[in-house]
FIDRENDO-320720 format. One record per residue (C-alpha): x, y, z. Coordinates in steps of 0.25 Angstrom, whole numbers, padded with zeros to 4 digits, always signed. Example, Ala and Ser with C-alpha at 12.3 -4.5 7.8 and 13.67 -1.06 7.14 Angstrom:
// FIDRENDO-320720
+0049-0018+0031;+0055-0004+0029;
// end
This chain:
// FIDRENDO-320720
+0000+0000+0000;+0005+0014-0003;+0008+0020+0011;+0001+0032+0017;-0012+0030+0009;-0025+0032+0015;-0039+0031+0011;-0048+0044+0010;-0053+0041+0024;-0039+0040+0030;-0039+0025+0031;-0025+0019+0028;-0023+0013+0014;-0016+0000+0020;-0015-0015+0018;-0028-0017+0026;-0036-0008+0018;-0031-0014+0005;-0034-0028+0010;-0048-0024+0014;-0050-0018+0000;-0045-0030-0007;-0055-0039+0001;-0067-0032-0004;-0065-0036-0018;-0053-0046-0021;-0056-0061-0021;-0071-0059-0022;-0078-0067-0033;-0085-0055-0039;-0072-0049-0042;-0065-0062-0048;-0065-0055-0062;-0053-0049-0057;-0041-0058-0056;-0036-0051-0043;-0049-0055-0037;-0050-0069-0043;-0036-0073-0039;-0035-0066-0025;-0029-0075-0014;-0028-0066-0002;-0023-0053+0004;-0012-0051+0015;-0009-0039+0022;+0007-0038+0023;+0007-0024+0031;+0000-0011+0031;+0005-0008+0017;+0005-0021+0010;-0005-0031+0005;-0002-0045-0002;-0014-0049-0011;-0012-0063-0015;-0018-0070-0028;-0019-0084-0032;-0011-0081-0045;-0005-0069-0052;-0016-0058-0055;-0015-0052-0069;-0018-0037-0069;-0018-0037-0054;-0015-0022-0052;-0025-0019-0063;-0036-0026-0056;-0032-0019-0043;-0034-0006-0050;-0048-0009-0054;-0059+0001-0050;-0069-0010-0046;-0069-0019-0037;-0055-0015-0032;-0055-0004-0021;-0046+0002-0011;-0056+0008-0001;-0055+0013+0013;-0059+0001+0022;-0068+0012+0029;-0075+0015+0016;-0085+0003+0018;-0096+0001+0028;-0095-0010+0039;-0101-0020+0030;-0090-0018+0020;-0100-0010+0010;-0094+0001+0002;-0097+0015+0009;-0088+0026+0003;-0076+0027-0007;-0064+0029+0002;-0051+0026-0006;-0037+0031-0007;-0038+0039-0020;-0036+0054-0023;-0051+0057-0022;-0061+0054-0011;-0076+0055-0012;-0083+0067-0006;-0097+0064-0011;-0104+0054-0020;-0118+0053-0026;-0126+0049-0038;-0122+0062-0045;-0108+0061-0043;-0096+0060-0033;-0086+0071-0027;-0072+0068-0023;-0062+0076-0016;-0047+0074-0018;-0040+0065-0007;-0028+0074-0003;-0022+0062+0005;-0021+0054-0008;-0007+0048-0010;-0006+0050-0025;-0007+0062-0034;-0019+0071-0030;-0029+0076-0040;-0027+0091-0043;-0041+0095-0039;-0048+0092-0026;-0062+0088-0030;-0068+0078-0040;-0083+0077-0044;-0089+0066-0052;-0102+0068-0057;-0112+0058-0062;-0118+0062-0075;-0124+0050-0082;-0127+0057-0096;-0115+0061-0105;-0122+0073-0109;-0123+0078-0095;-0109+0075-0093;-0105+0083-0106;-0114+0095-0101;-0108+0095-0087;-0094+0095-0093;-0097+0107-0103;-0104+0114-0091;-0091+0112-0082;-0099+0104-0072;-0089+0092-0074;-0074+0092-0079;-0073+0078-0085;-0082+0068-0091;-0079+0055-0100;-0073+0041-0100;-0079+0029-0106;-0086+0025-0093;-0087+0036-0083;-0094+0047-0091;-0093+0043-0106;-0094+0053-0117;-0097+0050-0132;-0088+0055-0143;-0099+0064-0147;-0100+0070-0134;-0085+0072-0133;-0085+0079-0146;-0096+0088-0141;-0088+0091-0129;-0075+0093-0137;-0083+0103-0146;-0087+0111-0133;-0072+0112-0129;-0072+0101-0119;-0059+0093-0118;-0061+0078-0123;-0051+0067-0120;-0053+0053-0127;-0045+0040-0123;-0046+0026-0129;-0052+0020-0116;-0051+0005-0112;-0066+0000-0114;-0073-0006-0125;-0088-0004-0130;-0094-0018-0133;-0108-0022-0138;-0112-0035-0130;-0121-0046-0135;-0131-0052-0125;-0132-0067-0129;-0141-0071-0118;-0152-0061-0122;-0152-0062-0137;-0151-0076-0144;-0146-0070-0157;-0134-0064-0150;-0130-0078-0145;-0125-0081-0159;-0111-0076-0162;-0114-0073-0177;-0125-0063-0172;-0115-0056-0163;-0105-0056-0174;-0115-0050-0184;-0118-0039-0174;-0103-0037-0172;-0101-0035-0187;-0114-0027-0188;-0108-0016-0179;-0099-0004-0185;-0090-0001-0173;-0084+0011-0180;-0098+0017-0181;-0100+0014-0166;-0087+0021-0163;-0091+0033-0171;-0104+0034-0165;-0100+0033-0151;-0086+0039-0151;-0084+0046-0164;-0074+0036-0168;-0065+0038-0156;-0068+0023-0151;-0060+0011-0158;-0069+0000-0163;-0065-0014-0158;-0068-0029-0158;-0061-0031-0145;-0066-0032-0131;-0054-0023-0126;-0045-0012-0132;-0030-0015-0132;-0029-0005-0120;-0034-0016-0112;-0025-0027-0106;-0027-0041-0112;-0037-0035-0123;-0034-0046-0133;-0031-0047-0147;-0037-0037-0157;-0050-0041-0164;-0054-0034-0177;-0065-0024-0175;-0077-0030-0181;-0081-0022-0194;-0095-0020-0198;-0099-0031-0208;-0114-0032-0210;-0113-0042-0221;-0106-0052-0211;-0115-0048-0200;-0127-0052-0209;-0121-0065-0213;-0118-0069-0198;-0133-0066-0195;-0137-0074-0206;-0129-0086-0201;-0135-0084-0187;-0149-0086-0193;-0153-0071-0193;-0159-0068-0206;-0168-0059-0214;-0170-0044-0212;-0170-0033-0210;-0170-0039-0196;-0164-0053-0195;-0172-0064-0189;-0170-0078-0184;-0181-0088-0180;-0191-0076-0182;-0183-0067-0172;-0177-0054-0176;-0162-0051-0174;-0165-0040-0164;-0156-0036-0152;-0156-0025-0142;-0144-0016-0138;-0144-0009-0125;-0137+0004-0124;-0134+0014-0112;-0130+0028-0116;-0125+0030-0101;-0116+0018-0103;-0111+0021-0117;-0114+0035-0122;-0118+0034-0136;-0122+0020-0136;-0136+0022-0141;-0130+0028-0154;-0120+0016-0155;-0132+0007-0153;-0140+0014-0164;-0128+0012-0174;-0127-0003-0170;-0142-0004-0172;-0141+0001-0186;-0130-0007-0190;-0136-0020-0185;-0149-0017-0192;-0141-0019-0205;-0138-0033-0202;-0152-0036-0197;-0151-0035-0182;-0161-0026-0175;-0155-0019-0163;-0163-0012-0153;-0157-0002-0144;-0160-0001-0129;-0155+0011-0122;-0154+0010-0106;-0148+0019-0095;-0136+0015-0087;-0144+0009-0076;-0152+0000-0086;-0140-0004-0093;-0133-0009-0080;-0145-0018-0077;-0148-0023-0091;-0134-0026-0095;-0130-0036-0083;-0144-0042-0085;-0141-0045-0100;-0153-0036-0104;-0147-0033-0118;-0144-0039-0131;-0133-0030-0135;-0126-0019-0126;-0114-0010-0126;-0103-0013-0115;-0090-0007-0112;-0078-0015-0106;-0073-0010-0092;-0060-0004-0097;-0047-0002-0089;-0044-0007-0079;-0053-0018-0079;-0049-0025-0092;-0048-0035-0097;-0055-0044-0086;-0065-0033-0082;-0072-0034-0095;-0069-0049-0098;-0074-0054-0085;-0084-0043-0082;-0091-0043-0095;-0090-0057-0100;-0089-0067-0088;-0103-0072-0086;-0101-0076-0072;-0096-0063-0067;-0106-0053-0062;-0102-0039-0067;-0114-0031-0062;-0120-0021-0071;-0109-0022-0082;-0115-0035-0088;-0109-0044-0098;-0104-0042-0112;-0105-0056-0116;-0107-0069-0108;-0105-0084-0112;-0102-0092-0100;-0098-0104-0108;-0088-0099-0117;-0084-0085-0113;-0083-0087-0097;-0072-0097-0098;-0064-0088-0106;-0065-0076-0097;-0063-0085-0085;-0050-0091-0091;-0045-0077-0094;-0048-0073-0080;-0039-0084-0074;-0028-0084-0085;-0014-0082-0080;-0007-0070-0085;+0000-0077-0096;-0013-0082-0102;-0022-0070-0099;-0021-0064-0112;-0024-0077-0120;-0036-0080-0111;-0042-0066-0113;-0040-0067-0128;-0049-0079-0128;-0060-0071-0121;-0058-0060-0132;-0058-0070-0143;-0071-0077-0138;-0078-0064-0138;-0073-0060-0151;-0076-0074-0158;-0090-0075-0153;-0093-0060-0155;-0098-0060-0141;-0096-0045-0140;-0096-0033-0149;-0084-0024-0146;-0087-0010-0152;-0076+0000-0148;-0066+0005-0137;-0072+0015-0129;-0064+0028-0128;-0064+0037-0116;-0069+0051-0119;-0067+0062-0108;-0070+0077-0108;-0066+0087-0098;-0067+0102-0095;-0057+0112-0099;-0052+0113-0084;-0048+0099-0084;-0033+0097-0087;-0025+0085-0088;-0036+0075-0090;-0032+0061-0094;-0041+0049-0097;-0041+0039-0085;-0034+0026-0087;-0048+0019-0084;-0062+0023-0084;-0062+0021-0069;-0052+0031-0066;-0056+0045-0062;-0049+0054-0072;-0044+0065-0063;-0029+0062-0063;-0021+0073-0070;-0033+0082-0070;-0031+0097-0066;-0042+0107-0066;-0039+0121-0073;-0045+0133-0066;
// end
């Protein structure tokens, strides 16, 4: 432990506090998607400043996992109630929480912080669910910074509008992927790989990138970008090929037109979108709707709010839906386990694709593979997803940020879970 560090409430940051924090998450079955939890063997306090954490075998990416935002925490032992339930966020970082509510939170600089301290004393985080509201607040001077692919996303069109108004805009490549999911448990047609492949080939990814990000996003056929560790070999980006798509549907028994039928049923599917989750997704859905109509597929678009999506997706109440991978620092196993392993409950995030018989064994093998075999084991997962057209990767999501003129020194954060206050100074 770094000597002389205290929590915001004055409690020493020592070996006993670290052991207490570890026991709140490590080794629990719910966290076994992390190798550090799955392979945990015990903890020993050496002295006030040293803890030994033992594992059944070497843990690949141990320090990366220990840097996760969830479930890893280093809280003051006094930050919980007597029954162990969470009471207040009391950490060791450069900010301590002053107030919190549904409309936002306020933080005050922790002047006893051991590291570099922020240049400003107060930080306010406002909850503004609507992107137009965020833009208006920025232009009015009510907020200084908005953006990111996850926290407060902006579309490229919105970024252009802000740039035209003299607002500074910053774009980074990001570490997340936008993917369209197929729910084979709800629609019989989607259980056929030929139908999934036809839909994959019926989509124009360049058009989607143009609609959503004005061409700023890179189209892909991969689950992960090359910025992600163990992201696998590069697959070709599927090119729109309506003739091949039509032939595949014919082979699958879907014939006729303008809407194809099989056994007297129309080839009709539903795409669930949430503007709050992916701004601009309704427009993308309309592009896909038009494209699939050309190959004889009727696509209905159902728009839902954020809360409804968080209930519908885990309950598999969709035919098609847009997902985003978790991004750094959770990859590759955050997505591979969380979004594909059928036996792992990941709450509101739901599943991109599940196949207990064929996919689960590959995911489990990758999780348990030793370091020298990890890359090959993960590649088998990627190959299976690709060969079976289990998912439709669309594009790598760029991070778009916008900030007020008084914000100086802004740099895009390393992950979507980092608060981008570092290096910022505020001009008077």
